[in-house]
N, C-alpha and C positions, 0 to 999 in steps of 0.2 A: 501365471505361476505354476510347472511341475509338481506334482507331489509325488514322492516314493510312496509307495505300499508296501505295509510293512509284512513283515515276514520272521518266523509263520503268525499267525493269529490268535495261536492257542498259549502261547507265551507272556502270561496275567502280571498284575500289579507293579510292573515299572521294570518287571525283565526283560521284554522285545523292547524298550529303550533303552537298557543300558548293552545289552547283545551289539544292538545297532552302534551305540556309541565306544566300545571294544571290539569291533570292523574296523570302525574309521582311526580308532586313536586311543591304542591300549593305553598309554598311559594315562590318559584324558577319564577314561572310565575307571580307572586305578585309584585317582583322585577324585573323582566323585564320591566311588562306593567310600575312599576312606573317611570322607570330611559328611557323609550322612550319616544322622543319627539313626536311623532305621535300616537300612540295607547290613547283611553279614556275610561278608567277605572276607577270606582269611589272605594268605600270603602267596599264598599258591593260585592265586585266581579263581579259586571254588569258594560258589556263592551260596547261600541253603537256600532252599526249595522246597517247597510242599508239590511232589507230585499226586493227584487227585486223577483214578484211575477210572475206567468204562466199561470192565467186565468182558472185553476180548481179550484179555490174555489175563492169566493166573496172575495173581502177586508175585510169587516167585520168580515165575519167564520175567518180570517188569524187573523186578530188583536186579536178576542176573545181567541182564542189559545195562542196570544204570553202574555195577560193581565194575561188567568191562570197559567203560567207558571213563572210568577212574573216580567217579562217587562214590563217596562214604556214605553210607547208610544211617542214620543217625537213630530211625524208630518207625516202625509199622503198623498202623492201626486198621486192621482189617472192619471195624465196628462201624465206620462213616461209611458212607453208600458203598459203594465199589472198594473202595480200598485206599488209603492215603500213606505216601511214602515221604519221611521227610529227611532228607540226603545233601549233603557240599555235592554241591554237581561244579567238576569243572566249565567256568563260563563258553571255552568256546564248543563244548559238547551238548548245549542247551538246544540248539534245534535241532539236533540228529535225536535228540531223548524226546521231544517234541512231538515227532515221526514217528516216533516207536510205538506198533502196534499194543494197545492195550494203554494206551497213556489219553486221558481226554485233556489234561491242561498241564502245563508246567508253571507254577505260582511262586513270585519271590517273594519268600519268607520273612516277612521284615521283626524288629527285634520286640517282644512283648514289653507294654507298661506296665509298671510298676503304678500303688495306687498311693506312693506319696505324694504329700504336700511338701509345700513349698516348707535301784531304785526304786520306790516306790511309784506305780503307776497312778495319777494321781485318778484315772478313771476308778479305781479300786474304791474311792470314796464318793466321788462325785453318783456312779451309779450304784452305791448304797454293798457294796460287796465287804467291805468292811464287817459292816453289822453282820451276814449271813458269815463270814469264819469264825464272828467272835462265837466261843462255845456263851452259852445259855442267856442269847441274843435268842436267834429263831431255834434254837436247836440244843439238847443238853452241850453236844459235843462240835457244834458247829458244821456250815458245811463248807467242804475244801476242794470238792469235785473227786473224791473218792473212787476210786474204781472206773473214773471215765478215763478213754482215751480222746485225746484231742489232737489231730492231725492238719498240720500245715503244709500249704503251698505258696513257695516263693523262690523267689530265685538263688539264693543260697544259704546254709545255715552257718560253716564254720570253715568258709576257705577265702571270707575277701581278706584283702594286703590293708596295713596298717592301723588295723584295731585288734583289742584283746582279744583272746582265746576264750573259745565257748568255757573251757576250765576254771577260766578267771571268773566268771559269769559266777560259775557252782558254789565257786567259793567262796563268793561273796554274798550268798544267798540268792541270786538274783533268777538262778534257775535250777532246775531239779538236779541230785546226781549223785554219784558218791564223795563225800566230802561236803554237801549242802549242809550251814551248820545250823539250818532249822530242822532236817532230820529227814526230810524232802531226797531220799537217794536213790530215787529211782533214774536209769541212766536216761538219756533221750534218744527214741528211736530214729535213728537217722536211716533211712531206707535207701536215700538216694539224693548225695550230694553235686555241686554243680561245682565244675573244674577247672570252666571253658576261658576263665579272666574275666576282671571288669564286673565280680559281682560287689554285693555290698554287705552279705548277711541279711537282707531285711528279715527273713524268715526268723533268724534268731531273738530281730527287735520286736515279731511276733509274741515269739515264746515265753519274752522274758513279762509282758503285758497279760499275757495269759497265767503264767503263774503269779501273780501279784494278784491276781484275782479264783483262782482256784488251782491255790500250791500243793494240792494233791495228787491233781490229775496227771496222768501218764501224758508224755508231749512224743508226737510222731511229725516226722520231717521228710517230705520226698519235692526234689528243684522240680520248676516249673521248666525248666529247662527252656531250649529257643525256640520251640514247636508246639503247634497247637497236640501234635498226636504224643508228644514226650508227656505233656502235662492230663493228658489224660489218661494216659498209662497210669501215672503216679494217683492221680485221682483213685483209681479203679484199687490201686495197690495201696491204698492207705486205708478200704472196707477190706479185704481179701485176703492179705499178708497176715501173716499167722503171729508176726511179731507186733502188727498194730493192731488192727481188728478194731479201728477207731468207731466211736459213737458219736464224733462232734468232727466236720472236717473245716477249715479257712481258706483262704487264701486271695493274694490282694494283687491277681494278673488278669490283664486282659489284653490280648493278642488283635493289632488293626484289622486282620480279617476276619473276625467274627460278625455274624450277621445281627444285620437288626430289626428285621422283620420276621424271624421264623427261628428254631433252636439248631444250633451248630456241632461243628463237632466236639467241644467242651461241656457245650448244653449237654448234651445227650452223654456222655459217663457221668454228668453232675448226677442225670434225673435215674441212671444205673445204681448209684450208690444211697442215690436217697430215697428213691419208691421201687427202684429195683428188686425182683426175687432170684435171679440166677444168678450173680454173685454171692461167694463165701462171702459170711459177718451179715454185721448187723445193719439194718436203716437207720441213714446218717443226718443227722441235719447241719445242711450246707451253708454257711455262710460266705459270702462274696461280698470285697470292697465296692459298692455303688460307682466309683468313679470320682476322678476331680474336675472335670469338664466345666463346672458350674451350668452358662448358658450359653458354651461356644458352640452354637449350632445353628441350624434351622432346617425348620419342617414344612411344608407344604401338600395339600394335593394339586395335582399335574395341572395347569392352567397354559394349554399348552397353542402358540403363535405357530401358525404353517412359516416357510423359511422365507416367505417375501413379507409376512405380516412383520415378521422379528428384524428383518431388512430394514421396513420401514421404521420402525419402533425406534429400532439405533438409530438413522437418519435423525431422528426427532431428539435425540438425544443431549445433545447440546456438550454440554463439557462431557459427561463419560459415556460420548460416541468411542464406540468401538472400530479397529480397522477387519472388517469381515475378512477382505481381499486376502488377507494372509492364512484364511482358512481354508483347509480343502474342507470344499461343499459334501463331497461326503459324510462330513460327521457331523451335519448339521441337518441331512436330506429329510428328515421328517419335520422337522422344523426346531422352537423353541419354545422353553418356560418360562412363562410370564412371570414375572414377579410385581411389576404396576399392576395399575386398576385398569378398569376394562373402557374409561375413558383416555386413557393415559397408558399404555402398557410399556413396559420396558424389559430388556433382558438381562441387563447387567446388576450383579449383587456386587456393589462397593464395601471392602472389608479393608480393617486395618490390621495388622497382625503383631502378634505380642510382641512385646520390647525386647525380650530376651529369649524367647523359646522360640524354637523356626515349627509353624504348627505341623502337623502333620491331620489334612482333612480328609479323611473317608466319605465319598456319599455310594449312598444304596438304597434300590426303592425294590417295589415285594414281587419278585420274583424269587424261586427256592435255589439254594446252593446244591451243587454239584446231585442234581436228581434229572438232570438232559430237557429241562424245562424252563429254561430263559426266555420268555419271550418275549424283552424288551433290552435295547442297547442304546443306552444312554454315554454322552461321553461330559464328563467336567473340564469345558474348556476355562484357560486359563489367560488374564489380560496382564500387563502388566499397567503400570498408575497415567501412563501416557494411550492405553489404549490398545498396544501393541500386543498381538497373541505370541506368548509363549509355550512353543511347540512343546520343548524338554521338563516345561512344568505342571502338562497337562495329564487329564486321565483322559486316554481314548484308546481302552483295551475294547476289541473284539468281543462285548460278551455272551455273542451265542458260541464263540469258539471256547472258552475260557467257561464257561457255562457256570457263569460267579454272577449276580450282578451287582458289580462296585464297580469304582474308578478311586482310587489312591493318587494324592498330589503331595508334596510337602513342600513347604515354599520357607522365605525368608524371612526373620525375624525384623519387625520395628520396618513394614514397607508395606505400602497400598495396593492392595491389587482389585480388579474385578474378575468376577467368579460367573461363569456361563451355563448352565443346563441347555445341552442340545440333545433331541433325537437324532440319534443315527438312522435307525428305523425300526419295524417289529416282524416278528416271525408266525407264523400262523399257530392257533391254537388247535385246541380239541376239546369240544368240539369245533368245526371251524369259522370263522367269522371275515367278513370282508368289507373293509380293510382290518387286516387286524389291529386289535386298539393297544396302546402303549399300555401300561401297569401306571397308577397313578398316584401311588403312595411315595412322595420324595424326602431324603434328608440325606444331610450332611453333618458331620460333627469331627473337631479340633479333637483326636482322640488324646493327644499326648499332655494334656493341663493347659497347653498355651490360650491365649486368647484370643478371643475375636472382636471386633466392635463393626457399626455400621448399623444404619437405617433398617437393614433386614436382619437383625442377629435380634431376637426377641429376649427377654427378660424371662419367660415361659418356655423355650424354646428344648426340646426332649434329648438329652445327652446321656442318658442312663442305656447301656444298651451289650450285649454280648449274654455271657453263661450268667451272669452276674442277675440276671430276670430272665431265669429259664424256669419252670413252672415251681420246682420244688428247692429253688435255692431261694435264700436269704437274701436281697441285695441291701449294704447298711451304706447311709448316707453319715456324715460326720458332724457333731457339734462340739467347739474348744470346749474345753473341760468349765473354763474360768475366762470371761470375756477382759474382767477388771482386769488380772492380768496383762493382758494386754493394750490396756488404754493408761496404765500407773506406772509410768517409770519409778517409782519408789516404792512400787509393791514388792511384799516377802523381804524384806531389808534386815531381817535374821537370818535369811537364808534356810527356813524350816524346810525340811521334805517328809509329807508333802508340805506345801505351802497351808495358814489356815485357813479356813472358811470365812464367811459362806461365799459359796462356789456361785457364779451365775453362767451355766453353760447356755451359748448362744450359736445358730444353725451358722454353720463355717460358709462364707458365702463362695467356696469352690465347688462343695458336692454337687455331685452331677441332679439335673432336672429330671425328675422322671416322670410320671403319669399315667394314664388309662392306656398303656401300650398294648399294639394291637399284633396280632402275631395269626398269619394269613395261611401257615401250612401246617401238615400234621411232619409225625417225625421222619416220615420217608418222603416228604416231599409233596407231598396233595394238595393243592389248595382246599384248605375248609371251606363248607358254603358259609357259615359265621365265623368271623376269627375271633380267636382266643384272648378276650381282654385281660390282663394283668396290672393291677396296681404296683409300679414299683415306684424307690424302693420298700421295702417290708418294712423297717424303720431305721433308726439310727442309732447312735452310741459314741463315747466321750471320745476325743483324740486331742492334739496337744498334749500328752504326756509323759511322763520320765520315764527311759531308760536309760541302761548304764552306758551307751554307747553309742546306739542309733539315734539318727543318722552319722556315719564315719566323719569325723572332723568338721562337725557343726559346732555353728557359732550362736546358735536358736537357744537360748536360755531364758526366754519369755517371765517364765516365774522366778527366775532368780535363786533358784534352790542348787544349782553348781550341776546340774544333767542336763544333758541336751534333751529336746523334745520333741516327739515323736508326730509329725501331722499328715494328715489326709486320712483318709477314706482307709489307708493300711493300716492305719491304726486304732479306728473305730470296727473295722472287722473283727480283730481278734478279742476287743473288749466285748461284743457280743458273744463272741464263740466260747470266751470265759464263763460269762452268764450263765451260757447253754448247760456247762459244765455242774453248774451250782446246780441250776434247776435237777437236772438229771436224779443228782444223787439223791436231793430233797424229797423226789420222788420214790424214790425205793432205787436207783443206779439203774444200771445198764439197760434200754428196754424200756424202761418204766411211763416214756414218755412220745407217744409216735413222732417221729418231727414236725408234723403239720403242728401238733399241740403245744409244742415247744414256742413253734413261730407265733399261733396266737395268744401264747402266755408274755410274750416278751410284748407283745403288742398291745397285752392289755395293761401293761403296764407307766404306758409313756406319759407323760407330764402333760398338763395341758399347753396349747400355743393357739396362736391364731390360726384362720382356716385362709387365709391370702398371704405368703409371703411377699416380702418387699413394697408393703402397702402400708399406708397410716392412713386414717380416716376419723374428721372429729365434726360433728356437728353440733350448731349451736342454734337455739331458738327461742323467742318470745311467742307471744299470744300470735303477733302477728305478721313476723319474719324469721327465715331460716338464712345461716351461711355456716356454708359447709367448706371446709378448709381438708385438702387430701394429698396423698405425696407418693410417687412412685417410684420406685427405681431399686436396682441391687448395689451390690460394692464396687460398682468397676467405675472407671473413669469417665464412662458417659455420663451415668448418673451425677458424677461429682460437677460437670460440664453442661449437662440440660437445662435449658433454657425454661421446658415446662414440666420439672422437678413435681412442682406446689400446681396446684390448684385451683383456685378462688372462685366461689359461684354464689352470689345474694337471689336470695327468692322472697318472696309474703305476699304481703296486698299494696295497692297502691298507696302511694304518697310515705311508703317506708324508707327512708336513705340507712345506705353508711361512711362514715366518714375517714374512718380509722381502721387499724388491724393489728394485732401486736399476737407475735410469736415466740414466748420465753422460753428457750431450750434449759434453766437453770437446774428442774429435775429430772436430766438427761445428762451422759456422758459428752457430751457435744457441744460447740464453738461453731460458730459461724465462719468461715474465711474470705474476704474478698481479694484475699492479693493475687494479684490476676498472673503470677509466677509459678504459682502452684494450685491456683485454684479459679473460681470465677466470681468476677464480683456480682451482685446485683445486676439483675439482667430480665427484663420483659419477653416472655415469649407470644404464645398466641394471645390476642390482645382484638378481637371482635370488634369492644364496640369503643375501640380508641381512649379507655381511660388514660388519666392524666395521675400518674402514681410515684411519688415520692418516697423515699425511706431514709432510716437510720440508725445504726449499729449502738448498742449503749458501750461503754468503754471495755467492759470482760470479755465483748462477742457472744453475750448469749442471748439480747434479746434484739429482736425484729421488731420496728416499728415501720410500717408500711400507711400513708397519709395521702388521701385519692383527693386531688385538687378540685374536681368536679366528682361531687359524692356518686355512687353506688346506688343504682335502684335496681326492685325486684328485676331477675332475667338479667342483670350483669353479672360477666365473668369473665376472667383474664386465668394466665399462668404466668411463672415465675420460676426463674434458678437463681441460686446463690450456694456457694460449697457450704459444706459442711466439715468438721474437723473432729479427732476425738480430741477432747480439751486437754488431757494432759501429756499428747502427744504432738499434738498440731496435724494431723496425717489422718489418713483413711478418713470411717466414721460417713462416707456415702450413704449406706441402705437405707430405704425408708423405715424400714422396723425400728433400726437404732433411735426414731423416733419417740416412742411410747414412752410416753412421761410428758414432754412435751404441752406445754399450757398456752390457751389462746383465750385473748379476749379482744372486746371490738367499742368500738365508740359509742354501738345502742345497744349494747349487752354485757356488762361489766362481770357477769359469772363466769368463771374461768372455764374450759371444759378441755380436757385429755385427750390429746393424742395418742389412740394407745390400739393401735394396728386392728385397728377395723373391728375389733369386739363391740361397737355401737351398732353397727349392723349384724353382727355375725355375735351376738354373746355367747357365750362359754355358761351352763347352765351350774346350779350351786355342785362343788365337788372339783369334778370335770367329766369334760366329755372328749371320747376317740371319735377325730376328725380324720381322715386325709386328706392330704394334700401334697400336690406332687414332687417338691425337693426334697421331704423328709419321712412320707408318710403321718405315720403317726405320733412323730417325734424322739426326742429324746428315750429311751429305753431305760430300764433300773431292775433291779433285784427286789425291789419291793413288792 
């Protein structure tokens, strides 16, 4: 098979493939762009691109060449490397512009991701902001955010179609401005809104949350725009513009091409406003939505197989064998990443995609962006469920030419694929080594909130990325403000707003996993001797709260109070920002607390939580024997159908036996579900001793009894699965954390033991102890 050489090689992130398609069949390329969730192409066949410059020509000279080619320049950012120009470029001119002196690469600019998940905001209650607001509780006049300016970066503020205008929110007391019935008459400062179409006014929804928490704060807005350059400009304006001069800034945006292992263009802007001294204005407390990608990703060190070893592993893969004869061998000249074990190597990563959202998967490794220092060229090869190579879906950029260590693939929803990480080659390093080594830290993430499942998608996969992980940014995870509202259909039957307490905040399963994130480069792209380790996210805040209109056309009113609920870290981030405004007023006003101290203060207010999410563990013992029952899994369907979700281990002295185990969910929100149409019937998983086990369920499906026909003896263990649902709605309930409060009893030990989220093995001392865990850092922050 002959393989056509890609031309030119510095068109990246899908632009080369789009140009090739356009040259072959213009109508087909237009249809592809029109149906893509990420490509931004207009009716004139102008596609949004980012031109990264190499310093061989002044920015204005390159900009003039763009204009002559019919491009519309949208933004210029001279602060990133040698400069970046965002432009709408006529697709037929892409190759010529790629060859222009001064242009390092022309990268397709994909749509920004908004961190929305699937009016009195209840966050003002669960975060204790109402107590802080009320005169005589914490201060004589209450803390309302007086003299504090809060800036918002999101898609738009007052341009969306089909929703009430902002003036309606002002008149109803949802926003500040002239005519606000509560006397908060300061006009929202809108530095730049988005009029490009398709906007949702998510920024106004965020503003309503902030106003509920800090009603006297000045609110400012700047659109994120449709490129990193526009957003970076907006961040700097919110600090330096004389009409804004913000003390706090919050955003809910992520661009798919932001770096994972280093700080990128937007992160540099965050550092400028949060810690820099060159811009006018004050150092800003910066908050950013950590993301809604859950565990939908993959992280690994490189385990390299040669090309021949990879071929051999593929030939032994059985049902997972791929047709590598369809792949240009130059795409895997350096070999394959081994996702198997040493005895059983494998190159295929099986995945099943989200049933609704087509996933946008971004793959990166530890080389710097746009610094002339990419040393490794990887490819992310895509195969369909039958093992056939899908060229047009695969990420095969020439990373040496684009100077960016990134591949991006957009897959179909509700489909099965195999992904292969292939090494095309390496480039000489300084000082030189022979042969040049590949970079070894690999990660891919489904960045647009679409779920991925498969044996290689671990519950602890790191999915937090981008400027929310900047050194002086506060990445914010999400807790639903009240789990009880989600699990009880009759909750708040009187339609009260806010609904009656007590609330039960619970970690949102979609909040992006963080961890000890390693950053390998300084701001100029030089590799650090020792990586900079950052614990992300910094903390979490409430989501699922009310606004007067957002999300537009929403049917989600899970707390039955007549208002739409705003879910996602997009809602949690402004909650945290509003609390920061109260802290600043309480400390004495603008600049009374440095941004780092605001971060520390918010972390110290976190409520107690278990140290290892998605895991429960109970231990029962007598003088001679010990019984351990554990459960592990997140809220995904994989957890619901995992035959190894529960593990039972029996230990003790010789002669001890166990004939029965009872697990009682009465004190939880759960029930067992054996309906094969919707869940998993009782299923034995790992059973090394081949134990004979029967089971029965109580009529209310809350009590599971296991009987061991051949009694267990010390050293015996087995795993099993059975679906769990929320008893009130007969769905959901998959996370192991929800088993907190369940009870177990055994035939030999009648004392009941609580399954309490592993606090048996890692207890919280009296009061509470702040502990970091990757998914939400210290957990839910409050104004306490």
